[in-house]
C-alpha positions as CSV (number, residue, x, y, z in Angstrom):
1,M,0.1,-9.0,13.6
2,R,3.6,-7.6,13.3
3,Q,4.2,-4.0,12.4
4,R,5.4,-3.4,8.9
5,H,7.9,-0.7,7.9
6,Q,9.1,0.6,4.6
7,T,11.2,3.5,3.3
8,G,10.2,3.3,-0.4
9,G,12.5,3.3,-3.4
10,I,13.6,5.5,-6.2
11,R,14.8,5.1,-9.7
12,K,15.7,7.3,-12.7
13,Q,13.2,7.2,-15.5
14,R,13.4,9.6,-18.6
15,G,15.4,12.2,-16.7
16,R,13.2,12.2,-13.7
17,W,13.4,10.7,-10.2
18,L,10.5,8.3,-9.7
19,G,9.5,7.4,-6.1
20,M,7.9,4.0,-5.5
21,W,6.3,2.4,-2.5
22,W,3.6,-0.2,-1.5
23,D,0.2,1.0,-0.3
24,G,-2.6,-1.5,0.5
25,G,-1.1,-4.3,-1.5
26,T,-0.5,-2.2,-4.7
27,R,2.6,-0.6,-6.0
28,K,2.3,3.2,-6.0
29,S,4.7,5.7,-7.7
30,R,5.1,9.4,-8.1
31,V,7.5,11.7,-10.0
32,L,9.7,13.5,-7.5
33,G,11.6,15.9,-9.7
34,F,14.1,16.2,-12.5
35,V,17.5,14.4,-12.1
36,K,19.3,17.6,-13.0
37,D,17.6,19.6,-10.2
38,M,17.6,17.0,-7.4
39,T,20.3,14.7,-5.9
40,K,19.7,11.1,-5.3
41,S,19.7,11.6,-1.5
42,K,17.2,14.4,-1.8
43,A,14.9,12.1,-3.9
44,R,15.2,9.5,-1.2
45,E,14.2,12.0,1.5
46,E,11.2,13.0,-0.5
47,V,9.9,9.4,-0.9
48,A,10.6,8.8,2.7
49,K,8.3,11.7,3.6
50,I,5.5,10.3,1.5
51,V,5.8,6.8,3.1
52,A,6.0,8.3,6.6
53,E,2.7,10.2,6.0
54,L,1.1,7.0,4.8
55,Q,2.3,5.0,7.8
56,A,1.1,7.7,10.2
57,Q,-2.4,7.5,8.6
58,R,-2.3,3.8,9.0
59,K,-1.4,3.9,12.6
60,T,-4.2,6.3,13.5
61,D,-6.7,4.2,11.5
62,G,-6.2,1.2,13.9
63,H,-9.5,-0.6,13.2
64,V,-9.7,-4.1,14.6
65,W,-12.0,-6.5,12.7
66,C,-14.4,-8.8,14.4
67,F,-15.0,-12.2,12.7
68,G,-18.6,-11.4,11.7
69,E,-17.7,-8.0,10.3
70,F,-14.9,-9.6,8.2
71,V,-17.2,-12.2,6.8
72,E,-19.9,-9.7,5.9
73,K,-17.6,-7.0,4.4
74,V,-14.8,-9.1,2.9
75,F,-15.5,-12.8,2.5
76,F,-19.1,-12.7,1.1
77,P,-18.4,-9.9,-1.4
78,I,-15.4,-11.7,-2.8
79,T,-17.1,-15.1,-3.0
80,A,-20.2,-13.5,-4.6
81,A,-18.1,-11.7,-7.2
82,S,-16.2,-14.9,-8.1
83,G,-19.4,-16.9,-8.4
84,R,-18.1,-19.7,-6.2
85,L,-20.0,-20.2,-3.0
86,P,-19.2,-23.0,-0.5
87,R,-21.2,-26.2,-1.1
88,E,-23.9,-26.9,1.5
89,G,-23.1,-29.9,3.6
90,A,-19.4,-29.8,2.7
91,A,-17.2,-30.4,5.7
């Protein structure tokens, strides 16, 4: 699987800099500071630091899934929660 890279994004909301990034398939955000106290480039640096920390944690995690482990921990819980199990004898 290819390595993913992101720098995050910023926007102004109600006089504050809001930093945004993706983490585990969900959009995360955090208030970085007031617009009057922080420049746009400083806000970008702050969100880049947050994203860099997340990427460093992800690189050290480095867990490789085996097929059986994936089926037991991911596939079966999802199918059981949805109430739809594969039919027996279906090819």
